[in-house]
SEBA-645763 format. One record per residue: residue in one letter; y, x, z of N, C-alpha, C in turn. Coordinates in steps of 0.001 Angstrom, whole numbers, plus 500000, padded with zeros to 6 digits. Layout:
<pts>
AYXZYXZYXZ/...
</pts>
This chain:
<pts>
M498793500840500000500000500000500000501252500872500000/F501201501983500734502359502865500763502628503461499383/V501544503885498705501702504484497368502276503466496396/E501757502249496445502232501205495528503704500888495784/R504088500811497092505484500534497410506383501670496934/W505924502909497077506719504067496639506885504064495122/L505821503681494412505901503638492942506859502556492478/N506840501420493147507758500338492774509213500753492978/Q509462501458494111510819501936494356511243502959493306/L510319503845492934510627504845491922510902504194490573/R510100503189490223510314502478488962511674501800488942/A512064501247490098513361500573490160514508501550489927/T514367502774490442515447503762490266515523504265488837/L514446504145488062514434504677486701514635503618485630/T514848502393486025515002501308485054516439501250484567/F516645501265483279517991501242482687518121499977481854/D518917499091482347519167497845481610520445498024480797/V520297498644479640521490499050478886521645498328477559/D520666497548477157520728496994475798521929496092475593/E521902494917476233522986493969476017524276494438476651/A524191495006477851525401495473478532526094496548477709/S525304497503477182525910498574476397526521498038475117/A525788497133474440526324496569473197527640495853473458/D527704495069474534528954494378474869530058495386475192/R529699496441475917530704497433476299531307498093475075/Y530477498442474105531003499104472903531769498124472016/R531327496864471986532089495870471226533466495665471841/I533517495605473164534814495443473846535685496670473612/L535080497864473700535838499093473469536421499112472066/R535611498745471083536108498748469704537182497692469508/R536968496522470083537977495465469952539297495901470572/N539226496513471760540461496961472415541160498048471606/L540379498967471035540978500017470219541630499437468969/V540924498483468331541487497864467126542780497139467457/V542765496372468548543965495626468931545103496578469260/L544794497633470035545844498578470427546440499282469213/M545589499799468343546091500510467173546792499571466209/A546274498346466080546936497379465201548314497014465742/V548402496842467064549709496508467652550691497661467452/V550222498879467711551110500043467593551600500218466154/T550724499948465180551106500188463790551733498976463135/L551240497796463446551679496612462709552912495948463315/V553060495959464636554195495257465251555530495821464780/P555739497155464794557018497648464247557212497279462780/L556114497329462018556218496978460602556588495513460428/V555968494648461216556271493220461122557712492940461542/L558151493576462649559531493379463103560528493857462060/M560271495028461491561175495549460474561205494632459254/A560025494156458841559975493257457688560709491952457980/A560547491414459193561212490156459547562730490318459569/I563196491425460174564649491656460239565222491852458834/N564543492658458039565019492878456668564999491586455870/Y563953490798456074563859489521455361565035488613455717/Y565317488517457013566399487632457451567747488122456927/E568013489415457098569308489946456684569479489881455170/Y568452490249454436568564490246452982568719488823452456/R567956487894453034568094486502452598569487485967452908/K570024486360454081571358485902454448572400486416453455/V572345487723453152573296488310452205573098487738450811/L571828487622450420571549487121449076571986485679448923/S571754484870449944572187483469449873573698483379449734/H574406484237450486575860484231450382576306484639448982/E575671485681448445576063486168447127575695485170446036/L574526484559446169574108483605445144574940482330445200/A575433481976446406576228480754446543577672480969446123/S578080482213445997579485482477445635579884481859444298/P579101481983443216579497481337441959579664479832442096/L578754479195442846578864477750443041580121477421443841/R580416478235444853581611478032445660582871478200444804/N582853479195443953584024479450443111584268478331442110/I583214477834441506583408476792440491583879475494441137/V583422475209442371583910474021443080585386474190443422/S585745475383443866587146475634444222588049475474443006/K587635476015441871588452475916440657588546474473440163/T587429473756440202587443472369439730588281471492440650/K588204471741441948589055471002442880590536471237442543/H590853472494442274592235472800441900592638472052440624/S591732471944439666592033471221438418592267469749438697/F591439469157439568591635467746439928593004467552440581/E593294468396441562594561468248442274595751468438441322/L595627469371440400596699469585439422596850468378438504/F595736467808438086595762466634437217596456465459437915/I596063465193439141596640464064439873598108464339440200/A598397465614440586599784465950440924600702465798439705/E600256466192438537601054466048437323601340464576437034/R600325463706437168600505462280436881601435461648437921/K601260462092439166602120461540440203603570462010439995/S603748463245439603605099463751439325605738463039438134/A604897462720437140605419462011435972605932460632436364/V605137459924437213605561458583437644606821458691438503/S606832459710439410608018459894440251609256460214439403/F609090461027438375610216461381437506610767460152436776/I609859459306436288610308458082435606611118457229436569/G610636457114437832611343456302438808612711456853439142/R612851458186439161614134458780439488615071458831438265/A614498458987437076615325459141435871615868457818435349/Y615176456739435627615579455425435112615775454475436287/G616767453711436195617045452747437247616156451517437128/Y616294450674438151615478449455438209615774448559437012/Q617076448448436658617448447535435577616887448029434250/E616933449339434041616400449857432783614904449616432687/L614191449848433761612735449659433734612347448192433677/A613264447326434089612967445891434005613040445393432557/D613672446201431672613745445837430259612396446143429614/P611711445123429051610381445339428473610383446388427375/Q611382446341426489611397447310425400611581448734425940/R612483448854426904612736450172427481611490450710428182/L610827449877428937609614450300429659608495450664428693/N608411449884427602607389450160426588607639451507425921/H608931451792425624609270453068425015608935454232425956/I609280454055427208608976455121428199607465455335428318/F606716454265428340605250454355428517604610455102427344/R605083454795426099604527455494424949604838456981425014/A606033457324425464606397458736425585605531459435426633/V605304458746427738604457459340428796603036459555428296/K602493458606427570601118458729427092600974459892426129/Q602051460169425349601978461293424435601961462628425184/E602620462681426324602699463933427085601544464094428070/F601098462998428660600060463054429704598928462098429346/S597727462632429250596568461786428946596134461044430193/G595422459946429999594807459218431106595540457980431536/F596829457784431152597548456598431578597026455380430820/V596816454286431558596323453035430967597449452008430859/D598245451877431908599354450922431884600434451381432845/L601533450664432851602670451000433706603364449702434077/G603645449535435386604249448284435831605356448508436833/L606313447572436858607443447598437788607264446441438762/I607330446733440055607087445730441098608308445690441988/D608810444473442214610024444349443031609671444402444509/A610683444185445346610511444287446791609591443211447340/R609456442114446614608577441028447084607105441289446751/G606824442323445941605444442627445565605035441992444263/V606043441449443531605729440784442264605998441766441132/Q605055441844440213605181442739439059606107442068438035/V607345442588437969608372441944437139608341442447435709/N607738443600435470607622444108434109606309444890434009/Y605688444833432845604357445450432705604164445870431253/V603593447084431075603215447568429742601764448019429828/G600903447416429013599499447799429036598630446793428321/P597341447007428331596430446152427567596124444812428228/Y596650444556429424596297443334430138597563442506430390/D597364441261430668598474440340430968598625440257432481/L599343441257433018599473441332434474600910441122434926/K601802440749434026603187440484434419603227439247435306/G603972439351436389604082438260437342603012438300438437/K602097439263438386601037439342439410601646439741440739/D601186439122441794601711439340443141600794440310443885/Y601334441456444336600573442464445080600995442532446536/S601747441573446973602320441663448318601265441634449414/D600120441068449153599088440973450199598070442121450132/Q598275443109449273597304444201449131597742445397449977/N596738446123450491596985447224451426597792448349450791/W597525448626449522598214449760448899599712449522448839/F600119448242448676601539447906448580602248448214449903/H601580447922451005602164448210452316602131449721452602/E601091450386452132600981451822452385602047452595451620/V602353452170450400603370452890449630604742452741450265/H604984451593450964606236451431451701606330452441452844/I605181452773453410605181453693454557605266455149454095/R604443455520453108604316456912452687605257457288451542/G605712456296450770606567456587449621605775456800448350/T604570457306448467603673457458447316602278457003447726/F601490456691446721600135456232447010599248456559445803/V598072457127446109597021457350445099595768456651445632/S595262455726444878594141454912445358592805455599445111/D591761455051445776590393455398445404590073454755444060/V588980455136443490588540454503442245588074453088442567/F588482452126441765588046450740441963588047450044440607/L587456448829440576587356448074439331588536447117439166/G588815446316440194589943445375440131589797444370439007/Y590984443928438463590981442930437389590482443510436070/R590505444829435939590198445437434658588693445570434427/R587936445566435475586479445652435429585994446991434867/F586800448012435009586349449365434688586968450298435729/P586320451425435990586816452316437046588191452875436694/H589105452793437642590437453337437425591064453705438759/V592155454442438665592888454914439840594339454487439673/V594956454093440783596352453654440766597213454708441439/I598341455028440781599374455876441375600630455017441518/A601141454922442725602330454101442988603396454947443667/V604634454807443222605760455553443793606868454571444133/E607410454639445353608473453730445783609836454361445509/Q610762453520444994612154453933444749613091452884445365/M614393453208445394615383452281445961616565452150444993/T617068450918444923618279450650444124619494451153444900/P620641451290444220621865451686444949622230450729446065/E621793449500445925622099448519446967621108448610448130/G620073449460448009619106449617449089617850448781448942/A617710448104447810616502447302447597615344448214447158/R614184447977447729613007448799447408612279448223446183/W611776449093445353610919448689444258609866449772444011/V608796449424443345607631450317443178607305450418441697/L607100451659441257606601451919439904605109452261440033/R604338451464439361602865451560439509602232451899438154/A601348452953438155600652453346436928599151453369437190/T598402453050436165596935453062436242596407454195435363/L595440454975435969594823456094435251593354455800434981/D592931456157433801591503456036433440590746457215434078/T589600456943434718588829458018435393587963458811434423/Q588057458509433139587281459295432186587660460764432256/M588946460983432559589384462370432685588682463058433854/F588352462318434911587594462883436027586228463374435535/N585573462538434749584254462896434222584329464146433350/E585424464245432576585563465416431716585774466683432534/L586533466587433610586722467757434461585399468203435092/I584585467249435506583283467598436100582364468189435044/A582418467614433821581582468162432751581968469589432420/S583277469904432577583737471262432258583228472296433248/M582577471878434340582018472838435296580840473593434704/G580227473024433683579140473723432997577892473914433833/L577513472895434604576316473014435442575057472858434604/D573971473450435090572703473354434368572095471977434578/P571068471604433793570518470232433845569961469820435203/D569552470776436030568980470423437332570044470256438411/S571297470533438063572383470454439044573200469195438820/D574067468913439796574857467681439739576203467945440404/A577231467201439937578554467290440548579217465928440451/F580027465571441458580625464243441494581719464227442548/L582518463146442509583531462883443527583056461751444413/I583333461874445714583135460742446622584408460621447450/N584604459467448061585733459319448987585247459581450408/T586110459464451353585744459780452744584800458759453354/D584571457660452646583570456684453095582211456957452469/G582108457997451639580838458342451012580520457506449796/V581543456919449143581336456081447960581644456922446720/F580753456837445736580943457604444511582231457174443807/Q583058458174443429584244457941442620583985458280441153/T582970459071440923582492459362439559580973459219439583/P580376458957438435578916458784438437578195460103438734/S577018459977439386576168461128439692574970461127438759/R574561462295438388573421462413437482572123461974438157/F572003462220439460570724461961440145570821460982441308/Y572024460753441865572084460089443153572769458723443142/G573350458271442013573914456925442005575072456780441027/A575496455519440823576586455197439899577903455092440671/V578970454880439906580306454747440505580325453570441470/L580973453783442610581178452796443677579896452485444459/E578810453241444194577628453131445043577757454128446192/K576947453906447226576975454770448402576218456060448096/C576809457183448444576155458481448202575078458719449269/P573820458938448855572749459136449857572837460483450575/L573646461400450099573743462712450742574662462705451953/G575420461617452131576321461536453263577624462275452995/V578508462229453992579824462861453881579780464194454620/P580053465300453935580004466605454600581171466781455554/P581075467736456460582182467994457399583461468382456656/V584584468117457317585884468373456682586070469868456474/S586376470231455231586704471611454885587509471573453589/Y588742472065453650589585472059452453589346473302451594/Q588538474242452146588082475377451346586668475072450840/A586370475593449670585029475373449116583983475963450068/T583019475146450430581994475531451413580619475200450848/V579647476044451144578268475829450677577371475672451899/I576586474601451892575644474356452989574273474030452405/P573182474418453085571842474015452643571538472600453146/A570750471881452388570397470513452782569143470098452022/L568678468884452358567566468257451640568093467000450976/D567805466840449705568255465619449037567280464483449354/P567566463245448931566681462116449297565227462302448898/S564952463111447881563565463328447460562901464447448255/G563623465035449207563067466113450012563183467479449367/R563921467581448287564075468853447587565144469689448283/P564872470951448593565897471817449194567011472097448175/V568254471868448590569397472070447695570508472784448457/F571416473357447678572688473845448206573771472858447780/I574606472467448750575711471560448461577005472337448648/A577750472451447558579094473051447618580105471909447573/Y581081471923448474582012470804448535583387471308448979/A584379470478448733585754470755449189586490469428449289/H587208469210450393588005468003450584589371468164449901/F589873467055449360591224467038448799592200466665449907/V593432467196449810594469466772450748594920465366450414/Q595188465100449137595495463751448663595155463685447187/P594429462677446807593888461554447586592701461993448442/N592124461042449143591026461348450062589702461447449298/F589646462427448405588445462676447632587727463913448171/I586423463967447844585604465151448148584855465500446876/L585059466700446400584314467184445239583032467837445745/M581893467407445210580590467927445640579808468402444427/A579154469555444591578238470080443573576905470346444253/V575836469884443647574493470000444229573637470830443281/K573043471880443821572192472759443005570907473045443769/P569745472902443119568485473192443809568441474639444302/Q567930474799445505567820476156446050566880477014445219/A565884476386444627564926477154443832565611477846442668/D566628477199442097567337477819440978568127479035441446/L568842478862442563569643479977443055568777481109443594/L567654480739444207566831481739444882565632482161444050/R565680481884442736564543482243441898564299483752441940/A565362484525441830565213485983441898564702486407443269/W565235485755444313564770486080445673563309485695445852/T562909484566445280561516484143445405560589485152444738/T561001485630443558560190486635442878560093487905443722/L561242488347444223561244489537445064560440489314446330/K560594488115446915559851487816448144558350487851447897/S557917487309446759556491487334446441555990488765446332/E556778489607445678556376491003445571556353491674446940/L557355491361447779557379491933449121556199491454449956/V555862490166449806554726489622450562553434490300450129/V553270490453448801552069491129448310552013492566448839/L553165493250448787553213494620449287552934494667450788/F553530493718451524553339493702452979551885493394453336/V551326492360452690549932491994452983549001493129452584/G549264493724451397548425494841450983548531496012451939/G549766496328452360549950497436453293549276497186454631/T549471495978455174548848495667456464547322495633456352/S546836495167455197545379495148455012544818496563454998/V545509497455454276545058498846454240545123499467455636/I546228499198456341546359499733457702545251499201458593/F545013497875458514543978497281459363542601497831458999/F542349498003457688541050498537457272540858499949457806/I541917500771457680541820502145458177541627502153459694/V542396501289460387542261501202461848540853500774462227/Y540350499756461526539011499253461838537952500325461565/W538134501048460436537165502080460096537226503228461104/L538437503664461442538573504773462385538009504417463754/T538321503208464228537778502803465533536260502722465488/G535722502258464340534270502227464215533661503614464300/V534304504580463618533806505960463669533888506494465099/L535043506275465755535212506779467117534198506163468074/V534070504829468008533144504148468930531707504563468634/R531385504723467329530018505145466992529726506526467548/K530691507434467447530473508775467988530349508740469511/V531188507914470150531081507777471610529725507200471990/R529300506194471207528018505554471526526862506528471309/E526927507296470205525862508267469962525820509312471069/A526988509759471497527017510731472592526441510130473871/D526819508877474164526281508214475357524772508039475252/E524305507665474042522857507454473882522096508768474028/R522677509870473459522001511164473635521968511567475111/R523085511355475784523129511687477203522144510829477995/E522117509531477659521221508636478390519764508947478088/A519485509268476791518107509596476431517653510868477145/A518558511856477184518208513101477887517983512838479367/Y518837511997479940518690511681481365517387510909481621/Q517096509949480760515861509181480918514642510076480755/D514716510974479737513578511866479510513364512770480730/M514474513283481265514373514127482448513787513349483628/Q514277512110483804513774511283484900512299510943484691/H511968510675483407510586510309483123509647511472483428/H510015512660482972509168513823483241509141514140484729/H510274513976485386510294514205486826509381513221487540/K509415511988487082508563510962487703507087511283487474/L506776511640486215505379511958485911504915513169486716/S505832514141486829505467515328487610505219514972489068/S506089514138489623505935513742491030504656512951491231/I504409512010490302503189511212490449501956512068490217/G502089513062489323500951513962489106500588514712490364/R501623515221491042501341515918492291500743514973493326/L501289513753493389500728512763494312499287512432493942/A499057512255492622497707511900492176496721513017492483/A497176514271492334496274515389492633495856515367494097/G496828515095494978496484515027496404495548513879496706/V495860512714496098495000511546496337493598511795495801/A493516512351494572492206512600493969491392513599494802/H492084514614495290491374515611496110490832514986497389/E491655514165498030491213513521499265490080512534499011/I490092511906497849489028510935497556487750511644497132/N487897512743496384486709513432495866485822513968496985/N486418514396498099485604514934499203484651513889499766/P485134512711500194484157511714500671483231511212499572/L483719511220498300482840510785497209481658511743497065/A481944513012497227480855513990497114479811513766498210/I480304513487499418479366513227500536478562511967500256/I479256510888499796478540509635499510477501509864498423/N477889510639497393476963510890496288475749511693496791/E476038512665497648474937513488498173473997512662499046/K474546511845499928473701511027500814472913509996500025/A473537509418498972472803508456498146471646509146497436/G471893510391496965470788511145496332469680511440497317/L470072511777498542469069512046499576468247510791499863/M468890509649499928468164508395500160467174508131499030/R467595508424497777466670508226496655465461509147496792/D465689510416497203464572511361497373463627510891498471/L464187510364499554463341509866500645462491508689500206/L463078507827499380462286506687498896461123507159498032/Q461338508273497281460261508776496441459092509296497302/R459384509742498505458347510268499382457582509156500108/V458161507960500151457478506851500852457210505748499819/P456136505893499062455895504909497980455580503518498489/D455081503405499712454707502079500205455785501464501107/F457013501953500958458103501399501771458326499937501369/P458281499002502333458294497564501963459603497117501283/Y460702497776501546461997497359500944462462498334499845/R461467498990499255461753500029498281462634499518497133/E462248498381496558462975497876495367464419497512495714/K464627496867496837465973496488497243466830497715497503/F466233498719498179466998499923498470467360500675497199/E466407500740496241466703501436494980467876500755494257/T467920499409494297469039498680493665470363499020494337/L470346499065495667471576499390496402472035500815496116/I471034501752496028471390503152495759472006503292494374/V471430502594493396471988502653492031473415502111492016/A473648501014492761475010500456492829475981501450493447/I475506502165494500476369503156495140476689504284494171/L475673504779493473475905505888492538476819505457491392/N476644504226490914477532503739489842478984503665490328/S479155503192491552480510503121492107481107504497492269/V480259505448492678480739506821492816481171507368491462/D480366507093490428480740507556489080482067506930488625/R482252505641488929483508504980488519484694505605489256/C484518505860490556485600506494491307485862507907490792/R484774508605490389484958509965489869485767509930488567/N485510508949487731486278508833486468487770508578486746/I488017507699487737489418507401488062490116508640488596/T489430509354489520490064510555490077490224511632489013/H489268511658488054489410512622486972490658512330486135/R490928511059485880492133510704485115493398510987485925/L493292510767487261494440511106488100494729512603488064/L493659513385488086493848514833488055494451515300486731/G494324514455485717494938514807484429496443514926484519/F497049514328485521498491514446485716498884515820486251/A497998516443487028498419517619487770497783518911487283/R496560518853486744495890520113486416496491520735485161/R496370522031485058496813522746483871495797522478482780/M496322521851481639495410521480480562495551522509479446/D494516523175479140494536524207478102494446523534476741/V495434523814475911495472523248474570494754524194473617/Q493799523655472893493037524448471927493450524015470524/I494253524851469885494803524520468577493807524894467487/E493602523991466561492771524231465384493323523415464227/V493019523845463037493417523094461845492434521955461656/L492925520745461583492034519588461543492586518514460608/D491691517584460319492042516424459473492205515213460385/V493418514629460421493676513488461306492784512312460936/N492527512116459644491634511018459236490245511186459859/E489773512430459883488450512709460454488440512415461951/V489530512789462659489603512510464105489597511005464340/L490329510272463528490341508810463670488956508223463434/Q488236508717462413486880508212462134485963508453463326/E486110509630463954485278509931465131485566508943466259/V486876508677466507487235507769467596486762506360467295/L486920505940466046486508504574465680485004504399465801/G484256505517465736482808505409465914482442504870467279/F483302505137468291483027504610469634483300503113469736/L484093502591468813484546501200468930483934500272467893/E483069500824467021482515499993465941481686498836466479/K480893499115467525480038498044468052480872496918468661/E481931497278469403482791496240469990483474495428468886/A483925496101467830484574495398466729483609494448466045/L482370494890465870481352494041465238481003492867466135/Y480857493137467445480485492077468384481581491005468484/R482843491432468490483961490484468638484523490003467297/N483873490444466205484295490014464858485755490392464589/I486155491588465020487526492073464802487614492684463408/D488630492293462656488845492812461307489525494174461425/L488753495236461295489269496597461434489541497155460044/Q490820497290459695491221497754458365491719499190458455/L491182500038457533491570501452457506492314501733456201/N493566502142456331494356502551455167494712504024455352/L493691504883455161493866506305455421494213507014454121/A495296507793454161495739508508452967494691509549452571/P494138509485451361493067510425450977493562511857450862/T494837512047450578495374513413450417496236513799451614/L495911513267452788496708513547453974496656515037454307/S497820515577454608497883517004454935497140517299456236/R496517518460456287495856518888457513496914519444458469/I496648519320459753497615519770460750496929520710461730/A497741521462462467497240522340463532497523521667464849/S496464521205465558496642520488466805495378520590467635/D495325519847468752494181519851469664493336518611469396/R492086518821468940491233517701468552490921516792469746/G490557517385470876490156516574472025491295515695472533/Q492483516270472601493607515486473108494043514414472106/L493944514714470805494234513674469810493231512529469919/Q491962512885470168490966511820470344491334510916471511/Q491807511529472616492193510722473770493394509829473437/V494382510379472685495551509592472295495132508372471489/F494339508602470424493961507491469543493051506499470257/L492157507024471135491263506127471857492047505221472802/N493045505777473499493856504947474407494595503848473649/I495211504205472513495976503204471753495053502149471168/L493891502586470620492955501617470034492357500712471102/N492088501262472295491572500412473377492587499314473719/N493851499685473778494888498682474058494968497643472943/A494847498087471682494889497156470557493716496180470620/F492524496694470914491351495815471005491504494831472162/A492121495305473270492316494412474416493357493342474118/A494287493630473229495378492686472966494979491579472004/V494047491865471063493717490863470038492610489946470551/P492611488695470126491501487801470475490305488077469569/D489178487461469888488014487589469006488381487062467622/G488002487855466595488386487485465234489758488004464849/G490400488833465707491732489360465430491690490484464393/R492852491120464205492957492156463176493631493395463749/V493054494565463428493640495854463786493695496693462513/V494886497212462206495089497992460984495477499409461378/V494724500406460835495013501816461089495459502436459764/R496613503121459802497165503684458569497658505103458838/T497440505983457836497961507343457922498744507657456660/W499702508583456790500514508990455634501266510279455984/D501739510936454928502611512097455122504024511593455335/A504538511718456563505860511173456883506950511960456173/D506883513273456224507841514134455522507190515500455373/G507977516492455069507395517803454825506823518461456059/D507203517999457254506781518668458492505892517820459378/R505716516543459064504978515666459979504039514744459205/V503010514270459899502163513185459404502330511998460341/G502115510803459799502273509604460606500969508847460745/V500758508265461922499593507419462206500110506159462868/S499764505007462279500171503744462893498946502902463183/I498971502242464334497901501328464746498555499989465047/Q498243499006464214498900497696464293497885496619464641/D498272495733465555497399494614465910498178493313465819/N497464492208465721498086490883465699497830490134467000/G497892490900468104497637490315469415498824489558469973/H498875489461471296499909488646471938501265489328471993/G501319490637471715502613491320471706503168491531473106/M504368492111473135505001492428474422506454491964474409/S506942491636475585508351491264475736509213492529475782/P510517492401475532511396493581475642511347494229477021/E511191493420478049511120493969479405509866494818479568/T508728494344479028507485495108479112507590496400478319/L508231496339477146508382497527476306509104498647477045/R510055498291477920510819499314478618509981500076479656/H508822499543480018508054500147481123506666500626480721/I506276500493479438504863500731479094504438502185479291/F505399503128479262505031504533479436505211504999480885/E505463504056481791505582504417483198504193504367483856/P503814505410484605502496505427485267502315504229486191/F501107503707486154500660502597487004501312501264486627/F502042501247485543502545499949485053501498499362484115/T501036498166484405499996497547483592500191496049483537/T499791495471482418499780494008482276498362493466482391/K497378494374482565495979493940482714495684493762484194/K496033492599484682495923492339486116494475492446486563/G494219493364487514492894493489488105491972494433487374/S492304494876486123491384495729485377492031496994484852/G493354497077484807494012498259484260494526499173485347/T494574500479485009495085501459485963496540501805485691/G497042501522484489498422501857484151498616503325483845/L497522504051483471497624505487483213497412505843481748/G496802504946480975496445505277479585497638505654478731/L498652504791478665499815505068477810500691506192478352/P500912506299479672501650507473480146500976508799479773/I499641508845479901498931510062479503499076510291478014/T498949509216477226499114509320475778500493509852475433/Y501509509328476088502883509767475836503037511257476155/G502474511673477284502580513080477677501869514000476705/I500688513593476234499933514441475294500699514586473985/V501196513464473458501921513514472187503141514411472303/K503902514289473395505066515135473592504659516611473693/K503565516870474406503112518254474574502693518861473245/L502138518042472356501715518523471048502870518607470060/G504085518288470513505264518407469660505552517173468830/G504892516058469112505099514833468337505960513822469078/C505975512632468538506681511537469196505932510245468927/I506184509262469766505499507976469651506524506863469705/E506388505880468807507298504732468725506493503446468821/V507123502412469374506449501130469559507366500015469071/Q506840499128468246507509497879467883506588496737468276/S507161495752468931506325494637469389507151493367469461/E506493492245469206507131490932469309506117489967469891/E506547489251470896505629488326471564505088487301470576/G503746487146470600503103486166469731502773486694468347/R503263487924468009503023488447466653502311489794466648/G502253490461467775501505491703467841502374492915468046/S501710494098468033502391495364468308501976496408467290/T502852497400467114502560498535466233502943499814466966/F501935500686467171502174502012467758502165503018466615/T503223503819466535503330504827465477503458506195466129/V502560507102465729502552508463466275502890509421465133/Y503891510287465365504255511333464409503836512680464987/L503021513424464212502481514702464684502960515818463759/P503362516966464340503812518083463495502632518736462780/K502900519253461572501846519914460815501595521322461338/K502616521932461930502478523266462498502415523165464015/P501685524043464675501566523943466134502893524232466806/P503213523468467859504468523713468583504322524929469477/S505466525442469973505428526525470964505121525898472302/L503986526201472847503490525556474069503941526340475286/E504529525621476213504956526240477460503796526278478432/E503896527178479377502902527216480443503070526006481330/G501961525499481820502028524370482731501354523165482145/G501193522132482989500529520912482594501353520072481666/I500770519022481170501446518113480251502637517486480914/F502510517147482153503585516442482844504298517350483828/G503982518630483822504608519528484770505977519969484309/
</pts>
């Protein structure tokens, strides 16, 4: 019980649960390195790109909007000049001619024809007395005698002295603008000279802006009502869906969305008088077409650059983590190998002591049992002869079994002399399989041999190779059920080694079992295994300069692969596990 408890404690100290933990650790390390390097390299690049994007777009938008701002400013000036000239003409007529002269139809008609020759856009001209009645009229309509006393413009002209109306239809049923100027007779009586202008001239001024087909320009009043028709947003005297922009008498450009959701730039300017607003609408896509092209190229360059940076970062971190992992695995493998050999050495010394202590009483038991057999031979008529002979045979058999176990234990500690000879591995396998042919036949095991006919001969120890192959084949036979399959294959692995694989379709092993199969006294054969076969096999293969690999999957079987050098290794003094 003490030995078993000590072995369990030793096994616990040598168990390394590194598979999943190590994989997670290296994945986390690589992820952290990638994130750190990506942040260090990409964040400044992203910040610089964002700042440059914002500043360049701001400057470019200002520069691209300047032509639109300039054309609105110039057109506004043309409108104001047009209206100011017409208003000055009406004011001049009022100051140059008295009320009595303008009340004369012929005189007013002559003046009107002269004005029309000098200034385009006039439709009619009327004289209105202090009561608001139009006492004289020249024009295409019969408006003489019309009373304007109840209209707002008539009262406003009394207050301001001049008046320019919004566009309206009125009696004429076509869009027009009224200019009214108040004058006084020498006697102090007030009278108003009223002229009507055709808004066609407004349309011509807007057309002279030379906007492209996707753009629009129009006049609205401060109530947001169209004073000229819009190409996209409505007719004269309809409500403008774009709303009324903030007051600015300088040409101003603002971004907005039109009713269809299209991004546009709106350039506008308020008039001092009349209360008009000149607006020009241009799609942002037209103005920013060059910027969009440049932006696309910058985006492609930025994405390509960041992709290359990320790829390089990812590749470099992979190389670094792989090298760290390989170094850790080499260190861990060396540490495990050292611990494994130390453990085997310690158990070998323990086994030697145990075997020695057991062999002494076994020798006495064997000697006394032999003596009892000799005594029975001298007393042929002993009444219990047959029973005693059976008991003696059982004792001797038990002694032989104990001797075999102690002999295997001593294999851990005694100095094993390696006898090197040139041999054929296929021949050694055939010899070992000769011991197992009867069991294979009895259990109907399908034993398949795929031995390379031209397998290179190697320099090794025949007896120890026989023990290696016998241990592995015994385990394979124990793992497969009756009717199972065991496949033995040999081949030239490379220029310096030959390979031997023994594959079975038995129950296989779990990953946990795989980690312990080469540990002494570890066994899955409850009640029948000693746990020494594979550790001894591992030690022999290592001593002969080879290596052993195991692949196994529960429910599908196991494959043991042994690689042996073709040339004899340099053998150190001491036991296999020493």
